[in-house]
C-alpha positions as a printed NumPy array, in Angstrom:
array([[  8.241, -15.549,   8.507],
       [  6.07 , -17.815,  10.654],
       [  4.576, -21.086,   9.396],
       [  1.078, -19.624,   9.923],
       [  1.929, -16.666,   7.679],
       [  3.296, -19.018,   4.995],
       [  0.07 , -21.015,   5.003],
       [ -2.035, -17.855,   4.631],
       [  0.138, -16.606,   1.778],
       [ -0.302, -19.884,  -0.101],
       [ -4.074, -19.496,   0.162],
       [ -4.582, -15.829,  -0.707],
       [ -1.228, -14.161,  -1.388],
       [  1.056, -11.855,   0.566],
       [ -0.863,  -8.918,   2.052],
       [  1.093,  -5.657,   2.317],
       [ -0.335,  -2.478,   3.837],
       [  1.099,   0.657,   2.216],
       [  0.78 ,   3.006,   5.161],
       [  1.893,   6.301,   6.643],
       [ -0.382,   8.62 ,   8.608],
       [  1.181,  11.662,   6.929],
       [ -0.403,  12.868,   3.697],
       [  1.477,  13.622,   0.512],
       [  4.24 ,  11.063,   1.033],
       [  3.469,   8.97 ,  -2.058],
       [  1.394,   6.103,  -0.634],
       [ -1.011,   5.799,  -3.56 ],
       [  1.701,   6.495,  -6.124],
       [  3.826,   3.77 ,  -4.564],
       [  0.921,   1.31 ,  -4.373],
       [ -0.017,   1.854,  -8.03 ],
       [  3.489,   1.742,  -9.438],
       [  4.793,  -1.043,  -7.227],
       [  1.717,  -3.075,  -8.176],
       [  2.377,  -2.356, -11.852],
       [  6.039,  -3.326, -11.567],
       [  5.174,  -6.574,  -9.787],
       [  2.558,  -7.388, -12.441],
       [  5.132,  -6.676, -15.153],
       [  7.305,  -9.536, -13.872],
       [  4.384, -11.965, -13.824],
       [  2.963, -11.509, -10.335],
       [ -0.813, -11.419,  -9.876],
       [ -1.578,  -8.291,  -7.879],
       [ -4.733,  -6.953,  -6.262],
       [ -4.742,  -3.335,  -5.097],
       [ -7.375,  -2.537,  -2.46 ],
       [ -8.086,   1.188,  -2.113],
       [ -8.937,   2.11 ,   1.492],
       [ -8.628,   5.871,   1.018],
       [-11.932,   7.811,   0.719],
       [-10.276,  10.042,  -1.891],
       [-10.315,   7.071,  -4.285],
       [ -7.093,   8.165,  -5.961],
       [ -5.947,   4.648,  -6.79 ],
       [ -8.866,   4.28 ,  -9.197],
       [ -8.143,   7.663, -10.758],
       [ -4.457,   6.836, -11.143],
       [ -5.39 ,   3.63 , -12.956],
       [ -7.855,   5.328, -15.284],
       [-11.074,   4.03 , -13.682],
       [-13.659,   6.837, -13.422],
       [-16.042,   7.025, -10.44 ],
       [-18.993,   5.919, -12.586],
       [-17.381,   2.514, -13.138],
       [-16.83 ,   1.826,  -9.433],
       [-20.049,  -0.136,  -8.951],
       [-18.867,  -2.028,  -5.868],
       [-16.2  ,  -0.664,  -3.563],
       [-14.15 ,  -1.333,  -0.458],
       [-16.85 ,   0.491,   1.518],
       [-19.378,  -2.234,   0.738],
       [-16.783,  -4.931,   1.429],
       [-16.03 ,  -3.51 ,   4.891],
       [-19.73 ,  -3.221,   5.683],
       [-20.229,  -6.845,   4.656],
       [-22.593,  -5.898,   1.827],
       [-20.598,  -7.719,  -0.858],
       [-17.685, -10.177,  -0.963],
       [-14.271,  -8.911,  -1.952],
       [-14.376, -10.815,  -5.262],
       [-17.487,  -8.922,  -6.33 ],
       [-15.765,  -5.547,  -5.951],
       [-12.738,  -6.397,  -8.121],
       [-12.22 ,  -4.447, -11.339],
       [ -9.725,  -5.237, -14.072],
       [ -7.35 ,  -2.421, -14.978],
       [ -5.443,  -1.584, -18.141],
       [ -2.368,  -3.168, -16.537],
       [ -2.315,  -6.932, -17.215],
       [ -2.083,  -8.8  , -13.924],
       [ -3.147,  -5.827, -11.776],
       [ -6.731,  -5.685, -10.444],
       [ -8.345,  -3.069,  -8.221],
       [-10.954,  -2.869,  -5.481],
       [-11.859,   0.833,  -5.779],
       [-12.922,   3.323,  -3.123],
       [-15.29 ,   6.277,  -2.96 ],
       [-15.933,   9.085,  -0.504],
       [-18.499,   6.819,   1.231],
       [-15.569,   5.336,   3.156],
       [-15.21 ,   8.579,   5.125],
       [-18.328,   7.725,   7.14 ],
       [-17.35 ,   4.15 ,   7.945],
       [-15.92 ,   4.898,  11.377],
       [-19.231,   6.349,  12.528],
       [-21.29 ,   3.561,  10.96 ],
       [-19.244,   0.87 ,  12.706],
       [-18.855,   2.693,  16.033],
       [-20.905,   0.098,  17.942],
       [-19.438,  -2.968,  16.216],
       [-17.018,  -4.809,  18.529],
       [-15.34 ,  -6.346,  15.447],
       [-14.944,  -3.069,  13.562],
       [-11.141,  -3.408,  13.411],
       [-11.431,  -6.92 ,  11.966],
       [-13.732,  -6.247,   9.013],
       [-11.072,  -6.451,   6.302],
       [ -9.419,  -9.488,   7.859],
       [-12.799, -11.22 ,   7.934],
       [-13.39 , -10.336,   4.267],
       [-10.001, -11.771,   3.305],
       [-10.6  , -15.046,   5.153],
       [-13.118, -16.166,   2.545],
       [-11.198, -14.631,  -0.378],
       [-10.   , -17.18 ,  -2.951],
       [ -9.149, -14.996,  -5.954],
       [ -5.689, -16.106,  -7.195],
       [ -3.134, -13.475,  -6.118],
       [  0.545, -13.276,  -5.328],
       [  0.285,  -9.865,  -3.655],
       [ -2.564,  -7.865,  -2.152],
       [ -1.588,  -4.219,  -1.651],
       [ -3.713,  -2.161,   0.754],
       [ -3.564,   1.556,  -0.039],
       [ -4.221,   3.266,   3.317],
       [ -5.55 ,   6.78 ,   3.987],
       [ -3.343,   9.493,   5.558],
       [ -4.412,   8.776,   9.141],
       [ -4.184,   6.098,  11.813],
       [ -7.968,   5.74 ,  12.092],
       [-10.234,   2.743,  11.582],
       [ -9.409,   2.199,   7.891],
       [ -5.658,   2.007,   8.477],
       [ -6.262,  -0.125,  11.554],
       [ -8.245,  -2.602,   9.413],
       [ -5.35 ,  -2.746,   6.972],
       [ -2.768,  -3.38 ,   9.704],
       [ -4.896,  -6.097,  11.298],
       [ -5.357,  -7.826,   7.911],
       [ -1.792,  -7.457,   6.591],
       [  1.229,  -9.7  ,   6.86 ],
       [  3.547,  -6.694,   6.671],
       [  3.711,  -2.911,   6.288],
       [  5.48 ,  -0.999,   3.523],
       [  6.093,   2.605,   4.589],
       [  6.623,   5.345,   1.978],
       [  8.557,   8.133,   3.708],
       [  9.004,  11.563,   2.181],
       [ 12.452,  13.077,   2.565],
       [ 11.404,  16.031,   4.711],
       [ 12.312,  17.51 ,   8.087],
       [  9.586,  15.846,  10.179],
       [  9.858,  12.415,   8.55 ],
       [ 11.262,  10.56 ,  11.554],
       [  8.756,  12.112,  13.945],
       [  5.817,  10.716,  11.999],
       [  7.554,   7.393,  11.449],
       [  7.95 ,   6.856,  15.184],
       [  4.203,   7.194,  15.707],
       [  3.467,   4.679,  12.95 ],
       [  5.959,   2.178,  14.364],
       [  4.352,   2.428,  17.801],
       [  0.949,   1.811,  16.213],
       [  2.285,  -1.233,  14.378],
       [  3.636,  -2.586,  17.663],
       [  0.267,  -2.118,  19.39 ],
       [ -1.559,  -3.857,  16.539],
       [  0.941,  -6.717,  16.664],
       [  0.424,  -7.094,  20.394],
       [ -3.388,  -6.9  ,  20.395],
       [ -4.67 ,  -8.08 ,  17.001],
       [ -2.045,  -9.399,  14.613],
       [  1.108, -11.075,  15.956],
       [  2.281, -11.82 ,  12.376],
       [  2.538,  -8.128,  11.441],
       [  6.018,  -6.922,  10.542],
       [  7.677,  -3.948,   8.895],
       [  8.437,  -5.117,   5.366],
       [ 10.436,  -2.011,   4.586],
       [ 10.624,   1.778,   4.396],
       [ 10.962,   3.41 ,   0.989],
       [ 12.252,   6.97 ,   0.705],
       [ 10.138,   9.044,  -1.696],
       [ 10.404,  12.475,  -3.35 ],
       [ 14.163,  12.294,  -2.998],
       [ 16.016,  15.268,  -4.486],
       [ 19.774,  14.774,  -4.808],
       [ 20.232,  18.507,  -5.3  ],
       [ 18.802,  19.118,  -1.834],
       [ 21.07 ,  18.601,   1.175],
       [ 17.984,  18.005,   3.345],
       [ 17.038,  14.908,   1.332],
       [ 20.506,  13.45 ,   1.87 ],
       [ 20.39 ,  14.257,   5.595],
       [ 16.933,  12.744,   6.09 ],
       [ 17.984,   9.614,   4.212],
       [ 21.073,   9.266,   6.391],
       [ 19.023,   9.789,   9.58 ],
       [ 16.379,   7.232,   8.58 ],
       [ 19.009,   4.649,   7.619],
       [ 20.811,   5.255,  10.912],
       [ 17.545,   4.739,  12.811],
       [ 16.173,   1.723,  10.914],
       [ 19.177,   0.157,   9.228],
       [ 18.427,  -2.597,   6.718],
       [ 14.665,  -2.046,   6.924],
       [ 15.163,   0.992,   4.646],
       [ 15.248,   0.107,   0.951],
       [ 18.381,   0.912,  -1.   ],
       [ 16.136,   2.09 ,  -3.834],
       [ 14.902,   5.666,  -3.461],
       [ 12.054,   7.225,  -5.429],
       [ 13.184,  10.544,  -6.921],
       [ 11.206,  13.729,  -7.17 ],
       [ 10.263,  13.32 , -10.821],
       [  7.871,  15.283, -13.038],
       [  6.734,  12.143, -14.89 ],
       [  5.56 ,  10.575, -11.625],
       [  3.504,  13.715, -10.962],
       [  2.035,  13.829, -14.47 ],
       [  1.059,  10.162, -14.813],
       [ -2.093,  10.149, -12.571],
       [ -3.712,  12.932, -14.606],
       [ -3.492,  10.584, -17.604],
       [ -4.914,   7.65 , -15.631],
       [ -1.706,   5.653, -15.988],
       [  1.084,   4.347, -13.757],
       [  4.37 ,   6.062, -14.528],
       [  5.764,   2.744, -15.787],
       [  3.219,   2.92 , -18.615],
       [  3.114,   6.705, -19.013],
       [  6.895,   6.952, -19.501],
       [  8.762,   3.711, -18.929],
       [ 12.117,   5.389, -19.594],
       [ 11.687,   8.054, -16.918],
       [ 13.737,   8.092, -13.725],
       [ 10.552,   7.503, -11.709],
       [  9.606,   4.407, -13.702],
       [ 13.102,   2.963, -13.366],
       [ 13.036,   3.568,  -9.614],
       [  9.748,   1.718,  -9.113],
       [ 10.975,  -1.186, -11.22 ],
       [ 14.083,  -1.364,  -9.031],
       [ 11.93 ,  -1.16 ,  -5.891],
       [  9.858,  -4.134,  -7.048],
       [ 13.028,  -6.126,  -7.701],
       [ 14.399,  -5.294,  -4.274],
       [ 11.077,  -6.168,  -2.617],
       [ 10.98 ,  -9.558,  -4.322],
       [ 14.572, -10.228,  -3.259],
       [ 13.669,  -9.448,   0.349],
       [ 10.636, -11.69 ,   0.146],
       [ 12.772, -14.597,  -1.124],
       [ 15.258, -14.101,   1.708],
       [ 12.479, -14.045,   4.319],
       [ 10.681, -17.13 ,   2.983]])
């Protein structure tokens, strides 16, 4: 980790983009539950929802009517990041929510030469005490994900154990490299986490082996299983660690948080 990155982290916390351009791989689920697990061990976490679907707010029990200020207004420069923060039912975990308004942002900022830097600019003046800022990205490599990659110190990639997993991962890695070269030389791959892993399915085992062969130690040892409690929890507006702390899904996210913190200590 560079000295410049260390200085930024001391000021505003470690910024991790949770990104994958493929949908349905568990980005929001990972962001919510990893944030909850980090908060449970005393870390101060801010989750910034950059997905127009706004599922992070739903998964944390915050209805649309309570999302008075959102990431859309932050990216347009209409309000500071601090003003958009909402407390959640999870102690230590705050949220900047999103609404469908975000879907029009790319058009609204089409003529802005700094359109890819909007989130980074918003974070420069941010002084809310945080240890981690998690950026929940939409399932695309458009302007919203680009803003996250430009603003982040590192990328956490949830990767579903399916046939085309490596194909999509290659595209994301090339995008990360372009962002590093043009906008953000500090950007790194923090890790890849395998999601929706089914030990009864030979394909899951094969995909896991292929990804580990391709990326080596960048792939987390912890895998997130295909688990009914993980699927049920968002409909109750709760992270799975609160919905059913004894479930296999909750245990996996707790282990992921522990492994992430161990990696962070080694990199410091």
